[in-house]
C-alpha positions, 0 to 999 in steps of 0.5 A: 091839395091844391093851389093855383100856381097862375093863368096860362098864358094863352087861354087864360085857364087856371093852373094849379099845382096838385099834390106837388106836381104842376098841372101845366108847363112851366117853360121860358117863362111862359105858363102853359095849361097842356092843351096850349102846349101841345098846340104849340108843339105840333105846329 
């Protein structure tokens, strides 16, 4: 099952829930794709 959760707050890429697993990160009220989350934590 694939359900749209929302868009990445940085790059606006669509983020989905895939079979119960979020295809991104939600933290501090922000929804981020894995790529943007990695960039944010590497800075």
